[in-house]
FIKEFI-87144 format. One line per 4 residues: their letters; for each residue x, y, z negated of C-alpha. Coordinates in pm, 1 decimal, always signed. Each point is the difference from the previous one (the first is absolute). Layout:
% FIKEFI-87144
a) X/Y/Z; ...
//
This chain:
% FIKEFI-87144
xxxx) +1611.1/+2202.4/+4056.2; +180.9/-58.9/-327.3; +312.6/+156.5/+153.2; -192.2/+319.1/+77.0
xxxx) -137.3/+7.2/-354.1; +353.1/-38.5/-139.2; +132.5/+279.8/+220.4; -294.8/+217.5/-98.4
xxxx) +82.4/-51.5/-367.0; +366.6/+79.5/+64.3; -95.9/+325.6/+169.6; -238.5/+78.5/-283.3
xxxx) +271.0/-56.8/-261.7; +245.3/+207.5/+205.3; -247.5/+286.8/+22.9; -80.4/-28.5/-368.3
xxxx) +367.0/+1.0/-99.2; +109.2/+275.2/+241.5; -297.3/+233.8/-1.7; -143.1/-56.2/-346.3
xxxx) +268.6/-161.7/-215.7; -215.1/+11.1/-311.5; -284.7/-216.4/+135.1; -30.6/-374.3/+37.3
xxxx) -304.6/-81.0/+209.6; +25.7/-370.0/+84.2; -178.4/-254.8/-219.3; +277.6/-231.0/-122.2
xxxx) -107.0/-306.8/-202.1; +369.0/-85.2/-45.7; +48.1/+321.9/-200.9; -260.7/-125.2/-245.9
xxxx) +124.0/-359.5/-21.5; +363.3/+108.9/-45.9; -93.7/+259.4/-263.0; -220.7/-256.6/-175.2
xxxx) +291.2/-247.0/-11.1; +245.7/+266.4/-120.6; -229.7/+106.7/-282.3; -85.6/-357.3/-90.8
xxxx) +369.3/-84.4/-39.5; +86.2/+332.1/-168.7; -64.5/+154.3/-340.2; -367.8/+64.3/+75.5
xxxx) -67.4/-363.2/+85.7; -293.9/-205.8/-104.4; +238.0/-170.8/-239.4; -212.8/-294.2/-111.6
xxxx) +151.7/-292.7/+187.9; -271.4/-36.9/+265.1; +70.9/+68.3/+367.8; -205.9/+271.9/+171.3
xxxx) -58.5/+50.3/+372.6; -128.2/+287.6/+214.1; -206.0/-52.5/+315.6; -220.2/+224.5/+214.6
xxxx) -366.8/-15.8/+95.2; -138.6/+274.5/+221.4; -363.4/-96.1/-59.4; -24.0/-31.1/-378.5
xxxx) -227.3/+231.7/-196.6; -28.1/+89.0/-366.2; -302.9/-229.6/-38.6; +72.2/-339.8/-154.7
xxxx) -234.5/-294.8/+42.8; -103.2/-212.1/-299.0; +236.6/-267.1/+125.4; +289.5/+246.9/+16.8
xxxx) -80.5/+127.6/-349.5; +3.6/-356.6/-133.2; +336.3/-55.1/+163.9; +140.7/+295.0/-193.6
xxxx) +33.5/+262.7/+272.3; +14.9/+363.0/-112.4; +3.0/+321.9/+203.7; +219.3/+308.6/-28.8
xxxx) +4.9/+299.5/+233.5; +259.6/+272.8/+18.4; -6.6/+337.1/+174.1; +333.5/+70.3/+169.1
xxxx) +174.9/+249.0/+225.3; +55.4/-120.9/+355.5; +33.2/+112.4/+359.9; -199.2/-99.0/+305.3
xxxx) +63.3/+12.3/+372.8; -272.2/-26.7/+262.1; +74.5/-272.3/+254.7; -180.0/+198.7/+273.2
xxxx) +113.7/+362.2/-29.1; +306.5/-59.0/-227.1; -120.6/+264.1/-249.2; +159.0/-40.7/-345.0
xxxx) -169.2/+99.4/-325.9; +64.0/-51.7/-371.4; -256.8/-101.3/-259.5; +5.7/-10.2/-378.6
xxxx) -309.9/-220.2/+1.6; +121.2/-325.9/+150.1; -182.1/-281.0/-178.1; +187.6/-321.8/-70.0
xxxx) -214.9/-289.2/-117.2; +157.2/-288.2/-190.2; -155.7/-327.0/-108.1; +200.8/-202.2/-247.8
xxxx) -22.5/-304.6/-223.5; +209.4/-231.7/-213.2; -106.4/-361.4/+26.8; +176.8/-330.0/-50.3
xxxx) +327.0/+169.1/-91.2; +10.7/+199.8/+325.9; -85.1/+361.9/+65.7; -144.7/+123.7/+327.7
xxxx) -53.1/+353.7/+128.6; -184.5/+86.3/+320.5; +27.3/+356.2/+128.0; -201.1/+206.1/+245.6
xxxx) +90.2/+352.2/+112.7; -292.7/+206.9/+124.8; +38.8/+210.2/+311.4; -108.7/+337.6/+126.5
xxxx) -126.9/+111.3/+341.3; +148.4/+281.7/+205.2; -187.4/+330.4/-25.2; +104.4/+95.1/+353.3
xxxx) -109.5/-323.5/+173.5; -314.3/-71.0/-207.3; -2.1/-356.9/+136.4; -77.9/-190.6/-322.9
xxxx) +331.2/-189.4/+15.7; +154.6/-22.9/-345.5; +379.1/+22.2/+1.5; +204.4/-163.8/-275.4
xxxx) +228.4/+220.5/-210.6; +375.8/+16.2/-33.4; +162.2/+49.5/-340.6; +323.2/+104.4/-162.7
xxxx) +163.2/-271.6/-207.7; -46.7/+213.6/-314.0; -375.9/+9.0/+59.3; -12.3/-377.9/+47.0
xxxx) +200.4/-42.6/-319.3; -235.1/+225.8/-197.6; -308.7/-186.2/+124.3; +151.6/-340.2/-81.5
xxxx) +112.2/+112.0/-346.5; -357.5/+106.4/-72.5; -119.3/-336.8/+129.4; +252.0/-179.6/-224.4
xxxx) -132.8/+200.8/-295.0; -354.0/-119.6/+79.3; +121.5/-359.0/+32.7; +181.7/+15.7/-334.9
xxxx) -313.1/+137.8/-163.4; -259.5/-228.9/+159.9; +195.3/-323.9/+45.1; +234.9/+10.0/-299.3
xxxx) -183.8/+224.7/-248.3; +287.1/+248.2/-18.1; -56.9/+375.8/-12.6; +247.9/+211.2/+194.4
xxxx) +167.6/+265.4/-214.7; +130.9/+186.4/+304.9; -332.3/+31.1/+180.4; -48.8/+347.2/+145.3
xxxx) -331.6/+178.2/+3.6; -20.5/+82.8/+369.5; +104.9/-150.8/+328.2; +265.5/+149.1/+226.3
xxxx) -254.7/+109.6/+256.0; -186.2/+226.0/-243.7; +316.2/+204.3/-62.8; +4.6/+129.5/+358.2
xxxx) -214.2/+267.4/+153.5; -222.9/-106.7/+283.0; -242.6/+124.5/+259.3; -370.7/-75.3/-41.8
xxxx) -71.5/-369.6/+46.2; -190.6/-97.4/+315.1; -214.4/-298.3/-97.8; -95.9/-84.8/+357.1
xxxx) +366.6/-62.4/+84.3; +72.7/-212.9/-308.1; -37.0/-379.2/+15.7; -10.1/-26.6/-380.1
xxxx) -293.5/+244.5/-10.7; -188.6/-232.2/+237.4; +39.0/-272.7/-263.9; -93.7/+232.3/-286.2
xxxx) +333.9/-24.6/-177.7; +187.0/+314.8/+92.7; +196.1/+175.4/-272.2; -124.7/+344.5/+101.6
xxxx) -176.4/+73.6/-328.1; +219.4/-208.2/-229.2; +310.4/+129.5/-170.9; +107.8/-353.8/-85.9
xx) -146.0/-264.7/+226.1; -30.4/-347.5/-146.3
//
């Protein structure tokens, strides 16, 4: 079964590269961890001597318990541009309203970030299955730089001089947002009405 899944992904990447070279549709955690590591070691690093790590949780929400608040967890959400592909009908669609939810904290000399991407359902299939987005590296970099800015501000008390007023997703035109197909809308944290989601 895993072999079939691997072949299916290979075909999907082939179709994406050959038919639509400008779209990445497969959710790739490695893109995010590699970009996180590159930025951490580069000029835009969290340059304070503490190690930081990035992990993924596909069930986390923006609600923190009292216990989590006491442990120093904070929440940041970012609205990004991404692409989706339906696993059933193979339809591909772009979205400028892909919500990325980050939880982060600095405790005991170690920083931790947990990320959740929110999915969208296929308009054609209407089967309530939320598909995870694919991203360009530049989009991942922009989202992580905004996250780093929040971390510098909230964990180290440093204001970011280079902070931009709007996210990358708000600079693109988009079709009307379909709330019933948006997983983030189901959780009440979609960036539909926000110019700068935080």
